[in-house]
C-alpha positions as CSV (number, residue, x, y, z in Angstrom):
1,M,2.0,-24.5,11.8
2,D,0.1,-23.5,15.0
3,Y,-1.9,-20.3,15.5
4,L,0.8,-18.4,17.6
5,E,3.6,-19.4,15.2
6,H,1.5,-18.0,12.3
7,I,1.0,-14.7,14.1
8,F,4.7,-14.4,15.0
9,L,5.7,-15.0,11.4
10,M,3.3,-12.4,10.1
11,L,4.4,-9.8,12.6
12,S,8.1,-10.6,12.0
13,Y,8.2,-9.8,8.3
14,Q,5.0,-8.0,7.4
15,L,4.6,-5.4,10.2
16,L,7.5,-3.0,9.2
17,P,6.8,-3.0,5.4
18,L,3.1,-2.4,6.0
19,L,3.9,0.5,8.4
20,F,6.4,2.1,6.0
21,A,3.9,1.7,3.1
22,M,1.0,3.4,5.0
23,V,3.0,6.2,6.6
24,L,5.0,7.1,3.5
25,H,1.7,7.1,1.4
26,E,0.2,9.7,3.7
27,F,3.5,11.6,4.0
28,A,3.6,11.9,0.2
29,H,0.1,13.4,0.1
30,G,1.0,16.0,2.7
31,W,4.4,16.9,1.3
32,V,3.0,17.5,-2.2
33,A,0.1,19.5,-0.8
34,N,2.6,21.6,1.2
35,Y,4.8,22.1,-1.9
36,L,1.7,23.2,-3.9
37,G,0.6,25.8,-1.3
38,D,-1.5,24.0,1.3
39,P,0.4,23.8,4.7
40,T,-2.5,22.1,6.5
41,A,-0.8,18.8,7.0
42,R,2.5,20.4,8.0
43,L,0.7,22.6,10.6
44,A,-1.1,19.6,11.9
45,G,2.3,17.8,12.5
46,R,1.7,15.2,9.8
47,L,4.8,15.9,7.7
48,T,6.8,13.4,9.7
49,L,7.9,9.8,9.2
50,N,7.1,9.2,12.9
51,P,4.3,6.6,12.7
52,K,2.4,7.9,15.8
53,P,0.7,10.9,14.2
54,H,-0.4,8.7,11.3
55,I,-2.1,5.9,13.3
56,D,-5.7,5.4,12.7
57,P,-7.6,3.3,15.3
58,V,-9.5,1.4,12.6
59,G,-7.1,1.3,9.7
60,T,-3.8,1.0,11.5
61,V,-4.9,-1.1,14.5
62,L,-8.2,-2.9,13.9
63,F,-7.7,-4.0,10.3
64,P,-4.2,-5.6,10.9
65,A,-5.5,-7.2,14.1
66,M,-8.4,-8.7,12.2
67,C,-5.9,-10.1,9.7
68,L,-4.1,-11.8,12.6
69,I,-7.3,-13.1,14.2
70,L,-8.6,-14.5,10.9
71,Q,-5.1,-15.9,10.0
72,S,-5.2,-14.0,6.7
73,P,-2.1,-14.7,4.5
74,I,-1.5,-10.9,4.2
75,F,-1.6,-7.9,6.5
76,F,-3.7,-5.0,5.2
77,G,-4.4,-1.5,6.7
78,Y,-4.3,2.2,6.1
79,A,-3.0,5.3,8.0
80,K,-5.0,8.3,9.0
81,P,-5.6,10.5,5.9
82,V,-3.6,13.7,6.0
83,P,-5.8,16.9,6.1
84,V,-5.7,18.8,2.8
85,N,-7.5,22.1,2.1
86,F,-7.8,22.1,-1.7
87,F,-8.7,25.8,-1.7
88,N,-5.2,26.6,-0.5
89,L,-3.6,25.0,-3.5
90,H,-2.2,27.3,-6.2
91,H,-4.4,25.6,-8.9
92,P,-7.0,23.6,-6.9
93,K,-8.4,21.4,-9.8
94,R,-5.0,20.5,-11.2
95,D,-3.2,20.3,-7.9
96,M,-5.9,18.1,-6.4
97,V,-4.9,15.5,-9.0
98,L,-1.2,15.8,-8.1
99,V,-1.8,15.6,-4.4
100,A,-4.1,12.5,-4.8
101,A,-1.6,10.8,-7.1
102,A,1.3,11.4,-4.7
103,G,0.3,8.5,-2.4
104,P,0.0,5.8,-5.0
105,A,3.2,7.1,-6.7
106,M,5.0,6.7,-3.4
107,N,3.8,3.1,-3.1
108,L,5.0,2.4,-6.6
109,L,8.4,3.9,-5.7
110,L,8.7,1.8,-2.6
111,A,7.8,-1.4,-4.5
112,I,10.5,-0.6,-7.1
113,I,13.1,0.2,-4.4
114,S,12.2,-3.0,-2.6
115,G,12.7,-4.9,-5.9
116,I,16.1,-3.3,-6.5
117,L,17.2,-4.1,-2.9
118,L,16.0,-7.7,-3.4
119,R,18.0,-7.9,-6.6
120,I,21.1,-6.8,-4.8
121,I,20.7,-9.4,-2.1
122,L,20.1,-12.2,-4.6
123,T,23.2,-11.1,-6.5
124,I,25.3,-11.2,-3.3
125,E,23.8,-14.5,-2.1
126,P,22.1,-16.5,-4.8
127,S,21.3,-19.4,-2.4
128,V,18.6,-17.2,-0.8
129,T,16.3,-18.1,-3.7
130,G,16.1,-21.6,-2.2
131,T,13.7,-20.2,0.4
132,M,11.3,-17.6,-0.9
133,S,8.4,-18.1,1.5
134,P,8.5,-18.0,5.3
135,L,5.4,-20.1,5.5
136,Q,7.1,-22.9,3.4
137,P,10.7,-23.1,4.7
138,S,13.2,-24.9,2.6
139,E,14.6,-28.3,3.8
140,T,18.1,-27.4,2.6
141,S,20.8,-26.0,4.9
142,H,21.9,-22.5,4.6
143,S,25.1,-20.5,5.4
144,M,25.1,-18.0,8.2
145,T,25.0,-15.2,5.6
146,T,21.9,-16.7,4.0
147,M,20.1,-17.2,7.3
148,F,20.9,-13.5,8.2
149,L,19.5,-12.3,4.8
150,L,16.4,-14.4,4.7
151,P,14.2,-12.2,7.0
152,L,15.2,-9.2,4.9
153,V,14.3,-11.1,1.7
154,F,10.8,-11.9,3.2
155,M,10.3,-8.3,4.2
156,L,11.2,-7.1,0.7
157,L,9.0,-9.6,-1.0
158,F,6.1,-8.5,1.2
159,S,7.0,-4.8,0.7
160,I,6.6,-5.3,-3.1
161,K,3.3,-7.0,-2.7
162,I,1.7,-4.7,-0.2
163,N,2.9,-1.5,-1.9
164,V,1.5,-2.7,-5.3
165,L,-1.8,-3.6,-3.5
166,L,-2.1,-0.2,-1.8
167,M,-1.2,1.6,-5.0
168,L,-3.8,-0.1,-7.1
169,F,-6.5,-0.2,-4.4
170,N,-6.1,3.6,-3.8
171,L,-6.3,4.1,-7.6
172,L,-9.8,2.7,-7.8
173,P,-11.9,5.5,-9.3
174,I,-14.2,5.8,-6.3
175,P,-14.1,8.9,-4.1
176,P,-12.8,9.4,-1.4
177,L,-10.0,7.0,-2.6
178,D,-7.1,8.7,-4.5
179,G,-8.3,7.4,-7.8
180,G,-11.7,9.0,-7.3
181,R,-10.1,12.4,-6.5
182,I,-7.9,12.0,-9.6
183,A,-10.9,11.3,-11.7
184,V,-12.8,14.3,-10.3
185,G,-9.8,16.5,-11.1
186,I,-9.5,15.4,-14.8
187,L,-13.2,14.8,-15.8
188,P,-15.3,17.6,-17.3
189,Y,-17.3,19.6,-14.8
190,K,-20.6,17.8,-15.1
191,Q,-19.2,14.3,-14.8
192,A,-16.8,15.4,-12.1
193,R,-19.7,16.8,-10.0
194,M,-21.6,13.6,-10.4
195,L,-18.7,11.4,-9.3
196,S,-17.8,13.7,-6.4
197,G,-21.4,13.3,-5.2
198,L,-20.7,9.6,-4.5
199,E,-18.0,10.5,-1.9
200,S,-20.3,10.0,1.1
201,Y,-21.1,6.5,-0.2
202,G,-17.6,5.7,-1.5
203,M,-16.3,3.5,1.3
204,M,-19.6,1.6,1.4
205,I,-19.3,0.9,-2.3
206,V,-15.7,-0.3,-1.7
207,I,-16.8,-2.6,1.2
208,I,-19.6,-4.1,-1.0
209,L,-17.1,-4.7,-3.9
210,V,-14.8,-6.6,-1.5
211,A,-17.3,-8.3,0.7
212,F,-19.5,-9.5,-2.1
213,D,-16.9,-10.3,-4.7
214,G,-18.0,-13.9,-4.7
215,Q,-21.3,-12.8,-6.2
216,L,-20.2,-9.7,-8.1
217,Q,-16.9,-11.0,-9.4
218,I,-15.6,-7.5,-10.1
219,M,-12.5,-7.5,-7.9
220,S,-11.6,-11.1,-8.8
221,T,-12.0,-10.4,-12.5
222,F,-10.3,-7.1,-12.8
223,F,-8.5,-5.9,-9.6
224,W,-6.7,-9.0,-8.3
225,P,-5.3,-10.1,-11.7
226,L,-3.9,-6.6,-12.1
227,V,-2.3,-6.8,-8.6
228,D,-0.7,-10.1,-9.6
229,L,0.5,-8.8,-12.9
230,A,2.1,-5.6,-11.4
231,T,3.7,-7.7,-8.6
232,L,5.1,-10.3,-11.1
233,T,6.3,-7.5,-13.4
234,I,8.4,-6.0,-10.6
235,L,9.6,-9.5,-9.4
236,S,10.5,-10.5,-12.9
237,G,12.8,-7.5,-13.2
238,T,14.3,-8.6,-9.9
239,L,14.6,-12.3,-10.3
240,G,14.9,-12.5,-14.1
């Protein structure tokens, strides 16, 4: 497979699921914050499913572009975080946890919905299972119905994977990730204050964990097996 064909295939079945996953993740944060008393995201025009207000130059453009340039097997990125003023929330400490959890919960919901839709397609047209990877097409011939459904199957498979990945990545207990904010909200005051003090260094810690995983073996030992387990759990319910 040549370079341009690889890029075209990735764009054709990964772009839309990734965009949905990122935009709805941030929309969920803003919607829950607005429901719990903070209208900041709504007033900033971020309570919308229109991708444009959610685009982040680095996370939504540069990261996916680097995935293409480096011929990564998977797109990855993030949308612009929605603004939240925790002091506007009815119960700031408790509601901070709910707002932070809303994004990963949305990704989990999207992964489950994708699994349900995939199950429906496979029930309607079982022959689709003969080709489950766009990068390794089947040699067998397919009906017109199967050929029409294959792109949708590829998108749903990727939707499950990317939503599980975004959910678990954001649940890492490192501020400013959602998991860090959840931890700050549920820990006792002293421990919460210590953890929140790491926020200015949080993204650097994440980058080190990912970039130096070959030496640290933290992500490969704990995170990626968990991603695979969660993905396979949803797929087993779909394909089993």
